N, C-alpha and C positions, 0 to 999 in steps of 0.2 A: 723675414729676410735673414739670411745667414751670412756672416762675414766670410769672404773667400778664404779658402784654406791656404794661407801663405805662411811661411816661417819668418819670424823676426827674432833675432838674437843679438843682444848687446855684448860686444867683446871688449874687454878692458885690458887685454894684454896684446903684445905684438904691435906696439905703437910704431908707425912708420912716419918718418920726418920728410915732408915734402919740401919745405923751405922755411928756414928760421932766420929772421933778421936780427939786428942788434938794437938795443935801446939807445935812442938818440934824444938827448934833451928831454927826457921824461916821456917821450911819445911811444905808444905801442908799436911793435914791429910786426910786419906782415911779410909773406913771401913775395918775391919780385918776379915779374914776367913781362913779356912784350904784348903789344896790341897794334893799334894803328900807328905806323911809323910817322913821325913828324918831320917836317922839312928843316934842313939846315939853311944857312944863308944862301939866297939865290936859288933855292930848290923849291919844287912843289911836292906836297905830300904824295906818298905812294900807297895805293890800296894794298893792304896785306891781308888776304883772306885768312880767317882764323879757324874755320871748322868746315868739315864736310857735311853737306846736308843729307847725306844718306845715299843709298844706291838707287840710281834711276832704273826704270823698267823699260826694256826695249820691246816695242809693239811692232810686229811684222805687218807692214802695209807697203803698197807699191809707191815708190818715189813721191813722198808727200811734199808737193810744192806749195799747196794751199791748205791751211789748217784754220778752222773756225770752231768755236764752242757754241752750243745752244744757249739761249739766254738764261735757262734755269740750271745750266751746268751739268745736266745729266748725260749729254752726248758731246762728242767731238767728231767733226767731219774732216776727213783728210782726202785730198784729191791730188792726183798726179797729172802732169801734162799729157801723159799717154791715154788718159780717159778713165782711170780707175778711181772710183769713189768708195771710201770705207767709212762706216759708221762705228764709232767706238763707245762702249758703255764706260763712263768714267768711274763708276763704282768698282768695276772689275778690271778695267783697262783691257778688255777683250773686244775684238772686232765682232760685231753682231750682224752686220749687213754689209754687202758689197754690191757694186754695180759696175758694169762695163759700158762706158759711154764713149762718145766722140772725144777727140782731143780737147783738153780743157785749158783755158787761158786766164780765168778769173773765177772767184767764188765769193758768195755772200749768203748769210743766213737771215731769214726774215725775223722781224722783231718778236714774233710769237713763237719762233722755233719750229713752225710747222712745215716750212719750205726751205729748200736750198736752191739758190740761183747760181747758175753756172754759165760762163761764156764758153761755148763749144764750137768746134769746127771739124769738118772732114772735107767734103767737097764744097760746102757752103758754110756760112757763118750764122750761128744761132745763139739765142739765149735759151737755155734749157731749165725748166722749172721741175725740181725733183721733190716728191713727197718724202719728208724727213722720216716718217714712221715706217715706210716700206722701202725707201731708197729706189723708187721707181719713177721714171719721168712722167709728168702729167701734162706737159706742154712743151713745144719747141717753137720759138718765135724767130723768124728770119730777120737778120740785120745786115747792113751793107758793108761790113768789114770786120777785121779781127777785134774782139772785145778786149779792151785794155783795163777797164775797172767797172765796178758796179756799186751803186748806192741805193738804199731803200728809204722811202719816206718814213717818218716816225710812226705813222699809223699802218705801215705795211702795204698800203694800197697801190703805190706807184714805185716803179723801178727806173732808175736812171743809169744808162749804159753808155760809156765812151767807146767809140770805135775809131780805128785808124783807116784812112783811105787806102784802097788797094789798086785803084785804077786812076788814069788821068795824069796830069803833070805832077812833078815831084813836090810842087808847092800846093797840092790839093788839100783843102781843109779836112779836118776830121769832123766827127759829129757826136751829138748826144741823142740817143734814142730814149724817148719817154714812153714807158710801157705800163699799161693798165694790167695789174696782176690778176684781177678777177677774170677778166675776159681774155687774158693772154694776147693782147693786141697792142700794136704800136700806135700811140696817140699822135706823136709828132716826132720828126727828125729835125734837130736843131744844129745847123752848121756852127762849128767853133774853129779854133786855130789848128795848126798842123801838129800832128803827133800828140793828141790829147791823152792825158794820163790820169792821175788821181783826181777823183771827184769828191768834194767835201760839201755836205749839207749842213745848214745851220740847224740848231736844236729844234726850231719851230718848223723846219722844212720849207721856209719861204724862199730861200736862195740856195743855189748850187754854184760852187766855185770849181772851175776846171783849169788845171795848169797844163802847159804845153811843153813838150820836150824839144820841139824844133822851132820855137819862136819865143821871144822874151815877154810873154804876157799871160794873163789869167782871164778867162771868160767868165762873166757873172750871168747866171741864168735866173730870171724871175720865174719861179715854178708855177705861179698862178697864170701868167700869160704864155708861158712856155717859149720865151724869147730871150735872146742875149740882151740884157739891159745895160751892160757896161763891159768894157775891156780895160783891164788894169795893166799898165806897162811896168815890167819888173826890171828892165834894162838887160837882164840875162835870163835865159830859160831856166825853168825849175821842173824837176820831175815830180814834185809833190810837196805838200806841207802838212802842218798840223794846226788844228783849231783849238783855241782856248776853251775850257769847259763851258763858259758862259756864252760862247758864240760871238764874242765881240772882236776878236782878232785872229788872224791866220799868220803863221810864221813859215815862210818859204825859203829853205836853203837853196842857194843858186849854184849853177853848174861850175862856176869858177871861184867859189868862195863867197862868204857873206850870207846873211839871213835877212830877207825883206819882210817887213811887218806891214800887213794889210789891215786896215780898219774895215770891218764888215759893214757897218752902217753907211759909210760914205763911199765904199768901193775905191779907196785910195791907198797908196803906199804912204805910211806916216812915219817911217823910220827904217833904219837898217842897222843890223848888228855886225860889227867887224869880226871876222874869224881868221885864224891862222891857216885853216885849210884852204887849198887852192883847187879842190875838186868838190863835187856835190857830196854832201853828208846826209845821214839819216835825219828826218825831222825831229824837233825837240819833243819831249814828253812832259806832261803836266801832272801835278798832283790833282786829285779829284776836286779840291776846292779852288783850283786855279791860282793859288797864291805863289806857287813855285814851279819852275820849269827847268829842265836839264837837257844838256846837249853834249855830244861827243865831238870835240875839236881835234885837229891833227896838224902837226907841223908838216910842211911839204917834204916829200922825198928829195934826196939829193944824190948826185952822181959823184962817185970817187973812182976815177979811172973807169974800168969796165964794170964796177960793182955799183948797184943801186942800194943806197942806205935808206931804209924806210923811216919815215918821220915818226915822232912820238905821238901817241894818242892821249887825250886828256878828257876826263869827265869835268864839265863845267856847269855852273848854275847861271841861268839868265836872270840878270837884274831887270825885272819887268817894268820898273820905273825909269831907269837910266838907259835901258836898251844896250847893255854891255854884258860880257861874259865875266864871271868872277869865280873865285874859289877853285882853281884848277887842281885836280887830283890826277896823278899820272896813272895810266892804264897799261903802260908798256912793261913795267917790271912788277910782277906779282899779280897783274890783272889778267883778263881774258886774252887769249892768243888772237892775233890778227894776221892773216896771211894775204887776204885780198878783200876789197870792198869795205864799206863802212861798218863799224860796230853799231849794233842796235840797242836801244833802250826800251824796256818794258816796265810799266808801273803797275803795282798791285792795285786792285779795285778799292781797297781801303786807304791807299796812300801811305802805308807804313813800310813798304819795301820797294827798292829800285833794283832792277836786274840789268846788268851790263852784259850783253850777249855777243860773244865772239864764237870761237870754236869751243869754248867753255863759258861758264856763266859766273860772274861775281855778284853776290847779293849784298846790297847795302841797306842798312836800317835808316828810316826817316823818322824824325826830321834831322838826325845827327849826321847822316852820310858816313857813318862808321860801318866797317865791314862786318857783316853777320856771318858770312861763310862763302864757300865756293862749291859749285857743282861741276865736277870734272867729267867732260865728255870727250875722251881721247879718241884718236883715230879718225876724227872728222877734220878735214883739212880746209874748210872754208866757213866763215861765219854763217850761222843759221838764224832762224827766227823763233821767238818764244810766244806762245799763245797761252794766256792765263784763263783759268775758270773764273766766272764772275765772283765767287766768294774767296778767291785767292788761295784756296787750299792746295792747288796743284797746277803745274804748268806742263805744256806739251811743246817739245822742242823739235823743230824740223831741220835736219842737217842741211847745210848749204850745198853739200855735194849730191843732194837728192838720192840718198841711199834708200834701200827698201825697208826702212823702219822709221818709227817715230819714238822719241824718248818721252816717257811719262816721268815727270820730275816732282819729288816731294818739295814743297815750298812752304814749310810751316811758318806761322807767325812767330814773332819773338815770344818764346814760351816764358821768358823771365820778366816780361812787362805785364804782369797780372795784377798789379795794383795801380790801375789807371781809372781815375774817377771822373775825368772829363772827356774820355773817349777820343783822345788825340793820338793814341799810340805810344805815348811817353809815360814813364813811371812817375807817380806822384807820392807825396808824403802828407800825412795828417798829423797835426800837432795840437795839443790842448794847453792853453795857458792857465795861469794861476786863478783867473776869474771864472774858469769853466768854459770859456769860448773855444770852439773847435775850428781850426783853420785848415784849409786845403792849400798846400804849396804845390802847384803843378810843376812837374819837371819839364825841361825843354829837350830832354834826351841828349844833352851835350854838356853835362856837368854844371848846369845852371837851372834857374827858376823863371817861371812866368809870374806875373803878379798874384799874390795870395788872395784868397777870398774866404770870408767867414761862412762856415757850413753848419753851425750849430751853437747853442748856448746851453748852460746848465749841465754840462758834461762832467762837472766836478763831483756829481753824485755817483759816478762810476769809478770803481777802484781798479778796473782793468779794461783796456780797449785794444782790440786786435784788428788789423787790416786783413780781412778774410779772403780776398780775391772774390771770384764769382761763386758765392755759396749757394744761391738759390737757382742757378741755372738760367738766368735771363740774359746773360751776356754782359752784365755790368758788375763792376767791383763793389763789394759790400764791406760792412764792418760788423764786428761782434763786440758787445760790451757787457760787463758784469756789474750789477749793482750791489749795494751793501747787504741785501738779503740773500745774495748768492744766485739770483736769477740771471740767466744769460739771454741777451736780447740780440736779435738780428736787425740791423739797420740796412735795408737794401738800397744800394746806390741806384740812381736813375740814369746814370751815364752822362749826366749834364751838370755835374758838381753839386748835386743835391740828393736828398733822401726820399724814399717812399715810406709809407707808414711802417713803423717797427712791429716786430712780433716776437713773442717769447719762445725760445727754442730749447730751454733747459732750466732746471732748478738744481740747487745743491752744489753749485759750482764754486762756492766759497771753500769747499774741501780741497780745492786744487791750489797748489803753490806756484804754478806756472801754467800758462795757456799759450799755445803757439799755433799760428796758422801757416803751415808750410806749403799751401797750395794742394795740388793733387799728389798726396803722399803714397797712396796704394795703387796708383796707376790704373784707376778705373774710369778716369775722365771727369771726376767730380772732386771739388775742393773738400779738404779734410781739416781736422783739428787734432793737435797733440796736447796732452795735459799731464802734468806731474802731480801726484798726490803727496800727502805729508810723509809717507813711508819712502818716498823716492822712486816709486814705480812710475814708468812712463806708459801712457795709454794712448792708443789710436782711436779716435772717434771718427769713423768714416762718414762723410757727408753722403746723403742720398741724391744730391743734385737738385733738390727742390726746396731746400731750407730745413731739412730734417736730418735724422741720423740712422745709420745702420748700427748693429750691435758693436760695442767697443771691444778692443783686443789689447792685451798687455804686450808691449813690444820691448820692454827693458826694465832694469832695476838698477839701483845705485845712483840715480840721477840727482839725489839731494846734495851731492858734492858740487853741483853746478850753480853758479850765481846768476847765470843768464842762459836761456835756451832760445834759439831763434831758428826760423825756417828761411834759409837764404835763397832757395830755388834750386835749379839744376846746374851744378858746377862742372863736373867732368863726365861721369857716367850717366846713362839715362836714369831719370827719376829725380824727384826733389829730395833734398838733403837736410841735415840738421847741423847747426853750428852752435857750440856751447862754450862758455867761459867757466873755468873752475876757480876755486878760491885763491889760487896763486896767480891768477891773471893770465893763465894759458888758454889760448883759443884753440878748440878742436873741431875738426870737420868729420862728420859721420856720414858715410855713404853706404849704399846697399848694392848687392849684386842682383842679377836678374830673378833670383828666387826670393827677393826681399829679405835676405839675411844680411846682417850688418857685416861690413868689411872692417878690417883693422882701422881704428880711428887714426887721423892724420893731424899732426901738430902744424897749425898754420899761423900762429902768432904768439907772442909773449908780451907781458907788460900791460895787458888790457884792463887791469883793475884800476887804472887811472881814469878810465872813461866812466862818466856818470850815466850814459845812455849808449846803447849799441842797437842799431836799426838795420834790418835786412830788407830793403825796399824791393829787391829784385834788380833788374837791369836799369840803373839810373842814368848811365852815360850813353846809352844807345848803341852798344856793341853786341847785344844779345848774350851777355855774360853777367851773372849776378854780382852785385857790388855790396859794399858795406858802408853805412854812414855811422859816425860815432861822434858824440859830444864830449869835450873835455871839461875840466872843472871850471874853466874860465868862460864857458858858453860857446866856444868855437866849434862849428860843425865841420867834420872832415869826411871827405869821400875817399874810400879805399877801392879803386877800380879792380874788379876781378880780372884775372888773366886768362881764364878759360882752361887752366890746368890745375885748378885748386888753390893757386897762390894769388897774390894781389900786387898790383903795381904801386909805385910811390903815391902817397896820399896827396890830396888836393883840398885846400880850404874852400868850402862852398857856402859858408855862412858864419855869422857872429851874433851874439846876443841870444842864443838859444837856451840859456839857463833860465829864461822866464817860462819855459815850457815844462809842464809836469808830466807830460806823456808825449812821446814821438813814435809814430808807427808808419 
């Protein structure tokens, strides 16, 4: 293997000052910048998006009203009400297949991704089964009215179709058609209430819940007997709800405000959540583990003379124990635009990102609910919908105005949360005490900690420990440690707060006076290591992504003037950076350009020689910006939140008694 031909050059002249603070009471100073705005008395916090997620790609397709991804994420299917079906290769975002079908009113993809089910109509109403590989219809099944919604059994064998009555009195009931997919035949037609809408299946497929838009109830279907086993009164009609991931509850927003809570086991309403909204709102969304749920509430519009003043929209969290809304964050100022209709919420598959979708998209990190960035989709004048790929790597936005394109959106995960040892999406800290015990302090992504756990003993034989990120390419965060003989050991994390068997990945590392794990430093997608030798030369040891090395390259000299060298993550420009403290206590930020040449270093702090430990954990407070932790001589641990512009916000105490630790990483 040959190290890629990139240029690295350390520049020690032309120092640019980003922001320099003053020494206050002996504490080090950092640059100041803004972040998530906090509320004053009587106010709610306002989401302030901090960064652009990059340039969306516009994919030309005909009026994408319905968008679904294949289970493996390789394809996206977009259908228009006019009958156009497009198949998009997600690797290239190019349309690979198209089909001209009858008018389309609903779409669903089979669990194995081999079929696309469509509600279609021209002179008659049908369910059309399309072969996903060729985009050609394989069957058309007649139904007795316009298709409103589709649901597929977990094994893909049965399709449930809600239809609206088109003949008879105005109070004619709707129906659910039960279709055998293999034979493309209707097994049974089940009468339900008027204007049936969204159909929800339990995870085991044993029950189907059908809400009604024209009467205040929900029909419960026993899928084994294919009969309505219960009718649940809601008091007010609902257009649809959302089921908790464990299938135990359904939350139905009602047409005139409020959310009814239905217990799936008993088929009864067990509570109601009061809302400010006096119109139907989009259903709540849940984190994958079902522990948290979020909802967009809205104060009522009001009339001032001839002018209608739209109400304020709020992101709220549902207290799943108390059945109340809490922690409101305003979406009106600085959040996604709203012109008509409810804002939508979309959750990433791993539960680390929440997308607030209007005419633009605000991206929030979880669990902190701090803004990670914004995706600007100008010129669209109505809230759209966002469909995520199963791995969360990309999203597809359908404009609410049904224009002839689909947006492909970059939705990267928090690139600065790469030291996560328990796989909860939050940055963690490892610390060794004087007895040699190694402790994991899981961060809560909100400037605090979860309970610590011991993850090792006997670590006092190591004279250097480094949090390496994912060094062996298995998706879990690892650690590197050097023993007295100079051997370098890889301790692979198992993603569940423990270690897999260690392996030796180097010898002779006692020649190095500093070893730093900056993450992916050379932008090849693999974690790397930087090391300074006794002469002050700085070397890049590129990781090969499987726990080994590519040939090293010298990337700087004169670094022996630094008393601490750290890898903070990605501050301002693309690529991971270097943070270093010199003998005078000045803290410097080193960034690189797109050719991997060093840019003029930036002074970001003074007075840092009062700190006995400086740690760069990555994004500790959950805003997708790298932070700094520092321990003073009294053992107090301070968080210096990154601002996203290379500077740092006012520090916050996050711990005490840390002087018992001989290593913090």
